[in-house]
C-alpha positions in Angstrom: -114.8 -60.8 -73.7 -117.4 -58.4 -75.1 -119.5 -56.6 -72.5 -122.7 -58.2 -73.8 -121.2 -61.7 -73.4 -120.2 -60.9 -69.8 -123.7 -59.9 -69.0 -125.1 -63.0 -70.7 -122.7 -65.2 -68.6 -123.7 -63.3 -65.4 -127.4 -64.2 -66.0 -126.5 -67.7 -67.0 -124.6 -68.2 -63.7 -128.0 -67.7 -61.9 -130.0 -69.8 -64.3 -131.8 -66.7 -65.5 -132.8 -65.9 -69.0 -132.4 -62.4 -70.4 -135.9 -61.1 -71.4 -136.6 -59.1 -74.5 -137.8 -56.1 -72.5 -134.5 -56.0 -70.6 -132.5 -55.9 -73.8 -134.9 -53.2 -75.1 -134.2 -51.1 -72.0 -130.4 -51.5 -72.3 -130.5 -50.6 -76.0 -132.6 -47.6 -75.3 -130.3 -46.4 -72.5 -127.1 -46.9 -74.7 -128.9 -44.8 -77.4 -129.2 -41.9 -74.9 -133.0 -42.2 -74.4 -135.1 -42.0 -71.3 -138.4 -43.8 -70.4 -140.5 -45.9 -68.1 -140.1 -49.7 -67.6 -143.3 -51.4 -66.6 -143.3 -55.0 -65.6 -144.9 -57.2 -62.8 -143.2 -57.5 -59.5 -140.4 -60.1 -59.6 -139.8 -60.2 -63.3 -136.5 -58.2 -63.5 -137.3 -54.5 -63.7 -134.3 -53.6 -61.5 -131.9 -55.5 -63.8 -133.5 -53.8 -66.9 -132.6 -50.4 -65.5 -129.3 -51.2 -63.8 -127.5 -53.0 -66.6 -127.8 -50.1 -69.1 -125.3 -48.0 -67.1 -123.2 -51.1 -66.4 -123.0 -52.0 -70.1 -121.9 -48.4 -70.9 -119.2 -48.6 -68.2 -118.0 -52.0 -69.5 -117.5 -50.6 -73.0 -115.2 -48.0 -71.5 -114.0 -49.3 -68.1 -112.8 -46.7 -65.6 -109.3 -47.0 -64.2 -110.6 -45.9 -60.7 -114.0 -45.4 -59.2 -115.6 -42.4 -61.1 -117.6 -39.7 -59.4 -121.3 -39.8 -59.0 -122.7 -41.3 -62.2 -126.0 -43.0 -61.3 -128.6 -41.8 -58.9 -131.1 -44.4 -57.8 -134.2 -43.0 -56.1 -136.3 -45.3 -53.8 -139.5 -44.3 -52.1 -138.7 -46.0 -48.8 -135.6 -45.9 -46.6 -136.3 -49.6 -45.9 -135.6 -50.4 -49.5 -132.3 -48.6 -49.7 -130.1 -51.2 -48.0 -131.6 -54.1 -50.0 -131.3 -52.2 -53.3 -127.8 -51.1 -52.5 -126.8 -54.7 -51.9 -128.2 -56.0 -55.1 -126.6 -53.2 -57.2 -123.2 -53.6 -55.6 -123.3 -57.4 -56.1 -123.6 -57.1 -59.9 -120.8 -54.4 -59.9 -118.4 -56.6 -58.0 -119.1 -59.8 -60.0 -118.7 -57.9 -63.3 -115.3 -56.5 -62.1 -116.2 -52.8 -62.4 -114.3 -50.2 -60.5 -117.5 -48.6 -59.2 -118.6 -47.8 -55.6 -122.2 -48.2 -54.6 -123.6 -46.7 -51.4 -126.8 -45.4 -49.9 -127.8 -42.1 -48.3 -131.1 -41.9 -46.3 -132.2 -40.4 -43.0 -130.9 -43.6 -41.4 -127.3 -43.1 -42.6 -124.7 -42.7 -39.9 -122.9 -39.4 -39.4 -119.7 -41.0 -40.5 -121.3 -42.0 -43.8 -122.7 -38.5 -44.3 -119.3 -36.9 -43.6 -117.6 -39.2 -46.1 -120.1 -38.6 -48.8 -119.9 -34.8 -48.2 -116.2 -35.1 -49.3 -116.9 -37.5 -52.2 -120.1 -39.2 -53.4 -119.9 -42.8 -54.6 -120.3 -43.8 -58.3 -123.9 -44.9 -57.7 -126.0 -43.5 -54.8 -129.2 -45.0 -53.6 -131.3 -42.4 -51.9 -134.8 -41.0 -51.2 -136.5 -37.8 -52.6 -135.9 -36.1 -49.3 -132.2 -36.9 -49.2 -131.8 -35.8 -52.8 -133.3 -32.4 -51.9 -130.9 -32.1 -49.0 -128.0 -32.8 -51.4 -129.2 -29.9 -53.6 -129.2 -27.6 -50.6 -125.3 -27.5 -50.3 -123.3 -24.7 -51.9 -121.2 -27.2 -54.0 -124.2 -29.1 -55.3 -123.5 -28.1 -58.9 -120.0 -29.5 -58.8 -121.1 -32.7 -57.0 -123.7 -33.6 -59.7 -121.9 -32.4 -62.8 -120.8 -36.0 -63.8 -124.3 -37.5 -63.3 -125.4 -39.5 -66.4 -128.5 -41.4 -65.2 -131.3 -41.2 -62.6 -133.4 -44.3 -61.9 -136.7 -43.8 -60.0 -137.8 -47.1 -58.4 -141.4 -47.8 -57.7 -142.5 -44.6 -59.5 -146.1 -45.6 -59.2 -145.8 -45.2 -55.4 -144.4 -41.6 -55.7 -146.6 -40.3 -58.5 -149.8 -38.9 -57.2 -148.2 -37.6 -54.0 -146.4 -34.5 -53.0 -143.2 -36.6 -52.7 -143.6 -37.2 -56.4 -144.0 -33.4 -57.0 -140.9 -32.8 -54.9 -139.0 -35.3 -57.1 -140.3 -33.8 -60.3 -138.7 -30.5 -59.2 -135.4 -32.2 -58.3 -135.2 -34.0 -61.6 -135.9 -30.8 -63.5 -132.9 -29.2 -61.7 -130.7 -32.1 -62.4 -131.5 -32.0 -66.1 -130.5 -28.3 -66.0 -127.2 -29.2 -64.5 -126.6 -32.2 -66.7 -128.2 -31.6 -70.2 -127.6 -35.2 -71.4 -129.1 -36.8 -68.3 -131.1 -40.0 -68.9 -134.1 -40.7 -66.6 -135.7 -44.1 -66.2 -138.6 -45.0 -64.0 -139.6 -48.4 -62.8 -143.3 -49.3 -62.2 -145.6 -52.1 -61.5 -149.4 -52.4 -61.2 -150.3 -49.0 -62.8 -153.2 -48.2 -65.1 -152.1 -44.9 -66.7 -148.6 -45.8 -68.0 -148.3 -43.1 -70.8 -149.2 -40.4 -68.3 -146.8 -41.8 -65.7 -144.0 -41.7 -68.2 -144.8 -38.1 -69.3 -145.0 -36.9 -65.6 -141.6 -38.5 -64.9 -139.9 -36.9 -67.9 -141.7 -33.6 -68.1 -144.2 -32.2 -70.6 -143.4 -32.8 -74.3 -140.2 -34.8 -73.6 -139.7 -37.9 -75.7 -139.4 -41.2 -73.9 -139.8 -44.9 -74.3 -142.5 -47.1 -72.6 -141.0 -50.6 -72.2 -143.3 -53.3 -70.9 -142.3 -56.7 -69.6 -143.5 -59.3 -72.0 -143.6 -62.1 -69.4 -147.1 -62.5 -67.9 -146.9 -62.9 -64.1 -149.3 -65.7 -63.0 -151.1 -64.7 -59.8 -153.4 -67.1 -57.9 -156.0 -65.3 -55.9 -158.0 -67.5 -53.4 -160.1 -66.8 -50.3 -160.7 -68.4 -47.0 -164.4 -69.4 -47.0 -166.0 -69.2 -43.6 -167.7 -72.4 -42.5 -170.7 -70.5 -41.3 -172.1 -67.4 -43.1 -174.4 -65.1 -41.1 -177.0 -63.3 -43.2 -176.4 -60.1 -41.4 -172.7 -59.5 -41.5 -170.9 -56.5 -40.0 -167.4 -55.2 -40.5 -164.8 -57.1 -38.4 -167.3 -59.8 -37.2 -165.2 -62.6 -38.8 -161.8 -61.1 -38.1 -159.6 -63.3 -36.0 -162.4 -66.0 -35.9 -160.7 -67.3 -39.0 -157.4 -67.7 -37.3 -157.6 -71.5 -37.4 -158.0 -71.4 -41.2 -155.0 -69.0 -41.4 -152.9 -71.3 -39.2 -153.7 -74.2 -41.5 -152.5 -72.1 -44.5 -149.4 -71.2 -42.7 -148.7 -74.8 -41.9 -148.8 -75.7 -45.7 -146.0 -73.2 -46.6 -142.5 -72.7 -45.4 -142.6 -68.8 -45.3 -145.6 -66.5 -45.6 -146.4 -62.8 -45.4 -149.7 -61.9 -43.8 -150.7 -58.4 -44.8 -153.2 -56.2 -43.0 -154.5 -52.8 -44.0 -153.7 -51.1 -40.7 -151.0 -51.2 -38.0 -153.6 -51.8 -35.4 -154.9 -54.8 -37.2 -151.4 -56.2 -37.6 -150.9 -56.0 -33.8 -154.2 -57.9 -33.2 -153.4 -60.6 -35.7 -149.9 -61.1 -34.5 -151.3 -61.6 -31.0 -154.1 -63.9 -32.1 -151.6 -66.2 -34.0 -149.3 -66.5 -31.0 -152.2 -67.1 -28.6 -153.4 -69.9 -30.9 -149.9 -71.3 -31.4 -147.6 -70.3 -28.5 -145.0 -72.8 -29.8 -144.6 -70.5 -32.8 -143.3 -67.7 -30.5 -140.0 -67.4 -32.5 -141.6 -68.2 -35.8 -144.1 -65.4 -36.1 -142.9 -61.8 -36.3 -144.4 -58.3 -36.7 -143.4 -55.6 -39.1 -144.9 -52.1 -39.5 -143.7 -48.5 -39.9 -144.1 -47.5 -36.2 -141.6 -50.2 -35.0 -138.0 -49.2 -34.5 -135.8 -49.5 -37.5 -133.6 -52.2 -35.9 -136.6 -54.4 -35.2 -137.7 -54.2 -38.8 -134.2 -54.8 -40.1 -134.0 -58.0 -38.1 -137.3 -59.2 -39.4 -136.2 -58.6 -43.0 -133.0 -60.6 -42.4 -135.1 -63.5 -41.2 -137.3 -63.3 -44.2 -134.4 -63.3 -46.7 -132.9 -66.3 -45.0 -136.2 -68.2 -44.8 -135.7 -68.5 -41.1 -139.2 -67.6 -40.1 -142.6 -69.0 -40.8 -144.7 -65.9 -41.0 -144.4 -62.1 -40.8 -147.6 -60.0 -40.0 -147.0 -56.8 -41.9 -148.6 -53.6 -43.3 -147.7 -51.7 -46.4 -144.2 -51.4 -44.8 -143.3 -54.6 -46.8 -145.4 -53.8 -49.9 -142.5 -52.5 -52.0 -139.4 -53.7 -53.7 -137.6 -55.8 -51.1 -136.7 -59.2 -52.6 -137.8 -62.0 -50.3 -137.4 -65.0 -52.5 -138.1 -67.5 -49.8 -141.7 -66.3 -49.4 -144.1 -69.0 -50.7 -147.4 -67.3 -50.2 -149.1 -64.1 -49.2 -152.2 -63.7 -47.1 -154.3 -60.5 -47.2 -156.5 -59.9 -44.2 -159.6 -57.8 -45.2 -160.4 -56.4 -48.5 -157.4 -55.0 -50.4 -159.6 -52.0 -51.4 -157.8 -51.8 -54.7 -156.8 -54.2 -57.5 -153.3 -52.8 -57.8 -152.6 -53.2 -54.0 -153.7 -56.8 -54.1 -151.5 -57.6 -57.1 -148.6 -55.7 -55.6 -148.8 -57.7 -52.4 -149.3 -61.0 -54.1 -146.0 -60.2 -56.0 -144.1 -60.5 -52.7 -144.4 -64.3 -53.2 -142.8 -66.0 -56.2 -140.5 -63.0 -56.4 -138.4 -64.2 -59.3 -138.9 -64.5 -63.1 -141.3 -67.2 -64.1 -142.5 -68.0 -60.7 -146.2 -67.9 -59.7 -147.4 -65.5 -57.1 -150.1 -66.6 -54.7 -152.3 -64.7 -52.3 -155.0 -66.0 -49.9 -157.5 -63.4 -48.9 -159.0 -63.6 -45.4 -162.4 -61.7 -45.3 -163.3 -59.8 -42.2 -167.0 -59.8 -43.1 -169.1 -61.5 -45.7 -169.4 -58.8 -48.2 -165.6 -58.8 -48.6 -166.0 -62.1 -50.4 -167.7 -60.1 -53.2 -164.8 -57.7 -53.2 -162.3 -60.6 -53.5 -164.2 -62.1 -56.4 -164.3 -58.7 -58.1 -160.6 -58.1 -57.5 -159.8 -61.5 -59.1 -161.9 -60.6 -62.1 -160.0 -57.3 -62.6 -156.6 -58.9 -62.0 -157.2 -61.6 -64.6 -158.3 -58.9 -67.1 -155.2 -56.9 -66.3 -157.2 -53.9 -65.2 -155.6 -51.9 -62.4 -156.2 -48.4 -61.0 -154.5 -45.3 -62.3 -152.6 -42.9 -60.1 -153.4 -39.3 -60.9 -150.5 -36.8 -60.6 -150.8 -33.6 -58.7 -150.6 -30.0 -60.0 -149.9 -26.6 -58.6 -148.8 -27.6 -55.0 -147.4 -24.2 -54.1 -146.2 -25.3 -50.7 -143.8 -27.9 -52.3 -142.5 -25.3 -54.7 -141.9 -22.8 -51.9 -139.8 -25.4 -50.1 -137.9 -26.3 -53.2 -137.0 -22.7 -54.0 -135.7 -22.1 -50.4 -133.7 -25.4 -50.9 -132.0 -24.1 -54.1 -131.4 -20.7 -52.5 -129.7 -22.4 -49.6 -127.4 -24.1 -52.1 -125.7 -22.3 -55.0 -128.8 -20.0 -55.4 -130.9 -19.3 -58.5 -131.9 -16.6 -60.8 -135.4 -15.4 -61.7 -136.0 -16.1 -65.3 -133.9 -19.3 -65.5 -135.6 -20.8 -62.5 -139.1 -20.1 -63.8 -138.2 -21.7 -67.1 -136.9 -24.8 -65.2 -139.9 -25.1 -63.0 -142.2 -25.0 -66.0 -140.5 -28.1 -67.4 -142.3 -30.2 -64.8 -145.8 -31.6 -65.2 -146.8 -30.2 -61.8 -146.0 -26.6 -62.7 -146.2 -26.5 -66.5 -149.1 -24.0 -66.2 -147.5 -21.7 -63.6 -148.2 -18.1 -64.7 -146.1 -15.0 -64.2 -148.3 -13.6 -61.4 -148.0 -16.8 -59.4 -144.2 -16.7 -59.9 -144.0 -13.1 -58.6 -146.1 -14.1 -55.6 -143.7 -17.0 -54.8 -140.6 -14.8 -55.0 -142.3 -12.2 -52.8 -143.4 -14.9 -50.3 -139.9 -16.4 -49.8 -138.2 -13.0 -49.6 -140.6 -11.0 -47.5 -143.3 -13.4 -46.3 -145.9 -11.8 -48.5 -148.0 -8.7 -47.9 -149.6 -10.1 -44.7 -146.5 -11.6 -43.0 -143.9 -9.2 -44.1 -143.8 -7.5 -40.6 -142.3 -10.8 -39.2 -138.6 -11.2 -39.8 -138.6 -15.1 -39.5 -140.5 -15.3 -42.8 -137.9 -13.3 -44.8 -135.9 -16.4 -45.6 -134.3 -15.6 -49.0 -132.4 -12.5 -50.0 -131.6 -11.2 -53.4 -127.9 -10.7 -54.1 -127.8 -9.0 -57.4 -129.6 -11.4 -59.7 -129.2 -14.4 -57.5 -131.6 -15.5 -54.7 -129.8 -16.9 -51.7 -130.3 -17.9 -48.1 -127.7 -16.1 -46.0 -128.9 -16.7 -42.4 -127.3 -19.9 -41.0 -130.2 -20.4 -38.5 -132.8 -20.3 -41.3 -130.6 -22.8 -43.3 -130.3 -25.2 -40.4 -134.0 -25.2 -39.7 -134.9 -25.6 -43.4 -132.6 -28.7 -43.8 -134.3 -30.3 -40.8 -137.7 -29.8 -42.3 -137.1 -30.8 -45.9 -139.7 -33.2 -47.2 -143.4 -33.5 -47.7 -144.3 -36.3 -45.4 -146.6 -35.0 -42.7 -148.3 -36.9 -39.9 -149.6 -36.6 -36.4 -146.8 -36.0 -33.9 -145.2 -39.2 -32.9 -144.2 -40.2 -29.4 -141.3 -42.5 -28.8 -142.1 -45.7 -26.8 -139.2 -46.8 -24.6 -138.8 -49.3 -21.8 -138.3 -47.6 -18.5 -135.0 -49.3 -18.2 -134.2 -50.2 -21.8 -134.2 -49.4 -25.4 -136.5 -47.9 -28.0 -139.5 -50.0 -29.1 -141.0 -47.7 -31.7 -143.4 -44.8 -32.2 -147.1 -44.2 -31.6 -149.2 -41.1 -32.3 -149.4 -38.5 -29.6 -153.2 -38.6 -29.7 -153.3 -42.3 -28.6 -150.9 -41.9 -25.7 -152.7 -38.7 -24.6 -155.8 -40.9 -23.8 -153.9 -43.3 -21.5 -153.2 -42.9 -17.9 -150.2 -44.2 -16.1 -150.8 -47.8 -15.2 -153.1 -48.5 -18.2 -152.0 -51.2 -20.7 -151.8 -51.3 -24.4 -150.7 -53.7 -27.1 -147.7 -52.6 -29.2 -144.9 -54.4 -31.0 -146.6 -57.7 -30.2 -146.3 -57.1 -26.5 -148.6 -56.0 -23.7 -147.1 -52.8 -22.2 -148.0 -50.7 -19.2 -147.6 -46.9 -19.4 -145.4 -45.6 -16.6 -145.1 -41.9 -17.6 -144.9 -39.5 -20.6 -142.0 -37.1 -20.6 -140.3 -35.1 -23.4 -142.4 -36.7 -26.1 -141.4 -40.2 -24.8 -143.7 -42.7 -23.3 -141.9 -44.8 -20.8 -143.3 -48.3 -20.4 -142.7 -51.7 -18.8 -143.8 -55.2 -19.7 -147.2 -56.2 -18.4 -149.0 -59.5 -18.2 -152.4 -60.5 -19.3 -154.5 -59.3 -22.3 -155.6 -55.9 -23.3 -158.1 -54.4 -25.8 -156.3 -51.1 -26.1 -154.4 -51.0 -29.4 -152.9 -47.9 -30.9 -155.1 -46.4 -33.7 -152.7 -44.7 -36.1 -153.9 -42.1 -38.6 -154.1 -42.9 -42.3 -155.8 -46.3 -41.8 -158.9 -45.5 -43.9 -158.5 -46.8 -47.4 -161.6 -46.3 -49.5 -162.7 -48.7 -52.1 -161.1 -47.8 -55.4 -163.3 -46.9 -58.4 -162.2 -49.9 -60.3 -162.9 -52.3 -57.5 -166.3 -50.6 -56.8 -167.3 -51.1 -60.4 -166.3 -54.8 -60.1 -168.4 -55.2 -56.9 -171.4 -53.6 -58.8 -170.9 -56.1 -61.6 -170.9 -59.1 -59.3 -174.0 -57.8 -57.4 -175.7 -57.4 -60.7 -175.0 -61.0 -61.6 -176.3 -62.1 -58.2 -179.5 -60.0 -58.8 -180.0 -62.0 -62.0 -179.4 -65.3 -60.1 -175.8 -66.0 -61.3 -173.3 -66.9 -58.5 -170.0 -67.8 -60.1 -167.0 -68.9 -58.0 -166.5 -70.1 -54.4 -166.8 -66.7 -52.9 -170.1 -65.8 -54.5 -171.5 -69.2 -53.7 -170.5 -68.8 -50.0 -172.1 -65.3 -49.8 -175.2 -66.3 -51.6 -177.4 -66.6 -48.5 -176.5 -63.1 -47.5 -177.3 -61.7 -50.9 -180.5 -63.7 -51.2 -181.6 -62.3 -47.8 -180.9 -58.8 -49.1 -182.9 -59.4 -52.3 -185.8 -60.9 -50.3 -186.0 -58.1 -47.7 -185.4 -55.2 -50.1 -183.5 -55.4 -53.4 -180.1 -56.2 -55.0 -179.1 -53.2 -57.1 -177.5 -53.5 -60.6 -174.9 -51.1 -61.8 -177.6 -49.0 -63.5 -179.7 -48.7 -60.3 -179.5 -46.8 -57.0 -181.0 -48.6 -54.0 -182.5 -46.4 -51.2 -184.1 -48.0 -48.2 -186.3 -46.3 -45.6 -186.6 -48.2 -42.4 -188.4 -47.3 -39.1 -187.2 -48.2 -35.7 -187.4 -47.1 -32.1 -184.5 -44.7 -32.8 -186.5 -42.9 -35.5 -186.5 -43.0 -39.3 -183.4 -44.4 -41.2 -182.5 -43.6 -44.8 -179.9 -46.1 -46.2 -178.4 -45.2 -49.6 -176.0 -47.5 -51.5 -174.0 -45.8 -54.3 -171.0 -48.2 -53.9 -168.5 -45.4 -54.3 -166.1 -45.7 -51.4 -166.1 -44.4 -47.8 -164.7 -40.9 -48.5 -167.2 -40.1 -51.2 -170.0 -41.4 -48.9 -168.8 -39.2 -46.1 -169.1 -36.1 -48.2 -172.3 -37.3 -49.9 -174.1 -38.1 -46.6 -173.4 -34.6 -45.3 -174.5 -33.1 -48.6 -177.8 -35.1 -48.7 -178.6 -34.3 -45.0 -178.1 -30.6 -45.6 -180.2 -30.6 -48.7 -182.9 -32.6 -46.9 -183.0 -29.9 -44.2 -184.1 -27.5 -46.9 -187.1 -29.8 -47.6 -188.0 -29.9 -43.9 -186.1 -29.1 -40.6 -184.4 -32.2 -39.1 -181.3 -33.3 -37.1 -179.4 -36.3 -38.5 -177.1 -39.0 -37.3 -174.6 -40.4 -39.8 -172.8 -43.6 -40.6 -171.0 -44.6 -43.8 -168.9 -47.4 -45.2 -167.6 -48.3 -48.7 -171.0 -49.4 -49.9 -173.3 -46.7 -48.7 -174.4 -44.4 -45.9 -177.1 -44.1 -43.3 -179.0 -41.0 -42.2 -181.2 -41.3 -39.1 -183.5 -38.7 -37.6 -186.6 -38.5 -35.4 -188.2 -36.3 -38.1 -187.0 -37.6 -41.4 -188.7 -35.8 -44.3 -190.8 -37.8 -46.7 -188.7 -38.8 -49.7 -189.8 -39.7 -53.2 -188.3 -39.7 -56.6 -188.5 -36.0 -57.0 -187.0 -35.2 -53.6 -184.1 -37.7 -54.2 -183.5 -36.2 -57.7 -183.0 -32.8 -56.0 -180.7 -34.0 -53.2 -178.6 -36.0 -55.6 -178.3 -33.2 -58.2 -174.7 -32.1 -59.2 -176.0 -28.5 -59.5 -174.3 -26.1 -57.1 -172.2 -28.9 -55.7 -169.2 -26.9 -54.6 -171.3 -24.3 -52.7 -173.6 -26.8 -51.1 -170.7 -29.0 -50.1 -169.0 -26.1 -48.3 -172.3 -25.3 -46.6 -173.0 -28.9 -45.5 -169.5 -29.5 -44.1 -167.4 -27.5 -41.8 -165.1 -26.9 -44.8 -163.4 -23.9 -43.2 -162.4 -25.9 -40.1 -161.3 -28.8 -42.3 -159.2 -26.4 -44.4 -157.8 -24.9 -41.2 -156.6 -28.3 -39.9 -155.2 -29.2 -43.3 -153.4 -25.9 -43.5 -151.1 -27.3 -40.8 -149.6 -29.7 -43.4 -149.2 -27.0 -46.0 -147.7 -24.6 -43.5 -145.2 -27.2 -42.4 -144.1 -28.0 -46.0 -143.9 -24.3 -46.9 -141.8 -23.5 -43.9 -144.3 -21.3 -42.0 -144.1 -23.4 -38.9 -141.1 -25.2 -37.3 -141.7 -28.5 -35.6 -138.7 -28.3 -33.2 -135.2 -29.6 -32.9 -134.5 -33.3 -32.5 -135.4 -34.4 -29.0 -137.3 -31.2 -28.4 -140.2 -31.6 -30.8 -143.4 -29.7 -30.4 -146.6 -31.4 -29.7 -149.4 -31.6 -32.2 -151.3 -29.1 -30.2 -148.4 -26.6 -30.3 -147.9 -27.0 -34.1 -151.6 -26.8 -34.7 -151.8 -23.7 -32.6 -149.0 -22.1 -34.6 -150.4 -22.9 -38.0 -153.9 -22.1 -36.8 -152.8 -18.6 -35.7 -151.2 -18.1 -39.2 -154.4 -19.4 -40.8 -156.6 -17.0 -38.9 -154.3 -14.0 -39.7 -154.3 -14.9 -43.4 -158.0 -15.6 -43.5 -158.8 -12.3 -41.9 -156.4 -10.0 -43.9 -155.8 -12.0 -47.1 -158.7 -14.3 -47.8 -157.4 -15.1 -51.3 -153.9 -16.1 -50.1 -152.7 -18.8 -52.5 -151.9 -21.2 -49.6 -155.4 -20.8 -48.1 -156.9 -21.6 -51.5 -154.7 -24.6 -51.8 -155.7 -25.9 -48.4 -159.4 -25.7 -49.4 -158.8 -27.3 -52.8 -156.8 -30.2 -51.3 -159.5 -30.9 -48.7 -162.1 -31.1 -51.4 -160.0 -33.1 -53.8 -158.2 -35.4 -51.5 -160.1 -35.8 -48.2 -163.6 -35.6 -49.9 -162.7 -36.9 -53.4 -164.7 -34.1 -55.0 -164.0 -35.2 -58.6 -165.2 -38.7 -57.8 -168.3 -37.3 -56.0 -169.1 -35.0 -59.0 -168.8 -38.0 -61.4 -171.0 -40.1 -59.1 -173.8 -37.4 -58.9 -173.8 -37.0 -62.7 -174.0 -40.8 -63.1 -176.8 -41.1 -60.6 -179.0 -39.0 -62.9 -179.1 -41.9 -65.3 -179.6 -44.6 -62.7 -183.0 -46.1 -62.0 -184.2 -45.5 -58.5 -185.1 -48.4 -56.3 -186.9 -46.9 -53.2 -187.9 -49.7 -50.8 -189.4 -49.8 -47.3 -188.1 -52.9 -45.5 -189.7 -53.8 -42.2 -186.3 -54.2 -40.5 -182.6 -53.8 -41.1 -181.4 -55.5 -44.2 -178.0 -57.3 -44.7 -176.6 -54.2 -46.4 -178.0 -51.8 -43.7 -176.9 -53.8 -40.7 -173.1 -53.0 -40.9 -174.0 -49.3 -41.3 -176.1 -49.5 -38.1 -173.4 -51.3 -36.3 -170.8 -48.7 -37.3 -172.9 -45.9 -35.8 -173.7 -47.9 -32.6 -170.0 -48.7 -32.1 -169.0 -45.0 -32.5 -171.5 -43.8 -29.8 -170.7 -43.6 -26.1 -173.0 -45.9 -24.2 -173.1 -47.5 -20.8 -174.1 -50.7 -22.5 -171.3 -52.8 -24.2 -171.9 -52.1 -27.9 -171.0 -55.7 -28.9 -173.8 -57.0 -26.6 -176.3 -54.7 -28.3 -175.1 -55.8 -31.8 -175.4 -59.5 -30.9 -178.9 -58.9 -29.5 -180.0 -57.1 -32.7 -178.4 -59.8 -34.8 -180.4 -62.5 -32.9 -183.6 -60.5 -33.4 -183.0 -60.1 -37.2 -182.2 -63.8 -37.7 -185.4 -64.9 -35.8 -187.6 -62.4 -37.8 -186.2 -63.2 -41.2 -187.5 -66.2 -43.0 -185.1 -68.4 -45.1 -184.8 -67.1 -48.6 
């Protein structure tokens, strides 16, 4: 039977049709081309990429399992097992003599030893594990038969240092295997042409194959029965648990996504408190739980043996959970792509409809949900911007290659320049890189530990086994606060929390983790020993990385919806429900359109408040509030308090200068932005802290051996000392400049801030003086009150203020 007919029969046995985009991908692969396959979640991207190599093998079947032929890159270790199973299933049923295995940080020592002797025909691995494979002396021989690399979920890797790391690895594999074909898989991405070009390298030809099957996605929202006119972040929250329970009752299996691990813990507890009979039907899944716990939850999902899993982004990607009927999203998704991606976890098969029910945590999120639906229907999702010039990643990669077979000067520079990230690398930067890995550079050359690479004739190599061992343990670009293991005093591992959270607890205090109330017994050797406790607790771990700013695309959609409301148009259930809030805002102050900037000045017993609403996302507002406050102090001396959210920011001062159109034009000017931003923020200290991540990736600090890890304070002290030395003696050190640039670009979204300030010059200013806090101002005031230390319970104060505002505000 012809290979094409065997493939057709395999699809037919599952009652699946072969789609045109899948055939296009197979034909392109068989013709020796590379490219990017873009299709909605659950429409067959994996099969489009996998059956090209299988068809090639079926045309010339091997007599025995061939050496490594296909490398499948996945962004998450959690996806590896699921992906490996699906790939192996097709191989077995088609009767191919291929082996399919995985290699990640979770792989056993026995698996690693076996793969050191011989790699399988197809290997599913992560960018970090691929880098480790390239660090062995026989790497060139082990990869010489490679014919294809598939990068799964490329949209998740691109735009991060992990993506840059993978770009470098792919460039090296193409050097070793000149005919190598590279295929990326992507969903929910706006800049597809750029994504393909970054994957393949500058000026490299490649196909862009898009799935022709439109994925139907139903986006609905829970509408609160009572809508307060002065909402604040989180005030709905688990008050809507009854509506959520009703939705869960209507489906066999559901995924309930939250934006943070802390929120997942709280919702898991709330569901079980409301329905204790569901104790074995509601599970928890997030990245800080032990791998064995997450694996068991994923098994239950695949088997349809569980009613609901409360999860974070740990279940966003790739894993096929066909039994999932619906997805619930708690809180705003903050981005259109994220909402569509999560919705795709339901109806995860070709032709099926995906459904997501959004659960707002405050009234204004209803506007965001309506705006997200508008964008999803229009097919408009966010772009992911690739990174350039990350010298810390390149330093690590060069040491990796030197630890393996080694590299030569000119050839390696040419190879590095074939990547998007380093296409513009100049000769002086290259000389600095070689000097840095061989001597530590001009400032650190007196310290032998920074002389990691030696030149052996024309070849750069690592010859010190201790350096090699430490380097392999630190390969990767994922950085985070130091994690403390959480273990039962007389039992097994539960998971991990950040050191900063545990450091605030005393023995005997309780906290909620892994869906259980735990009591801290002691902390020893980076391990928190705990025991089960009874009762309830408000203490929930607050992990880093939980702040997701509103995307530019969704912010524009919110502006469009508010502009419609300003003009009296309320379309859809969400906007109808939030109408009393928006009407109260318009009555008390104004509702801004997209071509307007609303600024409110309000007096209170605290002083004078300035509320500004650019609708540009929390990170931009954090930088903008500091910038505006600093520029206002040049108008008149003042001391400010700050608060910000995705819609705007608040400045409060006892002596707030008078502001008018001319003053606001000066404080919102894009002129001298870089210098003023550095002056308004403690940019040097921010860069100093961010340098810790760069120093770790570049190998300047070592975080310790397994079981003997350094604390965050120790690592920060090490990197801080290096930062101070470089700052004093080599202020233009490339890694220092990179730290400052990344703080401005990533943490403060400098480009987005600059675009905003330029755009504000064309907006019409709405300067109002409301008599009291408005619906838009109230959540900013609450956020500042919540963050302050006070002997009075902050929630009591918020409720008292809410009562006053409702009594003083007439019905619109």
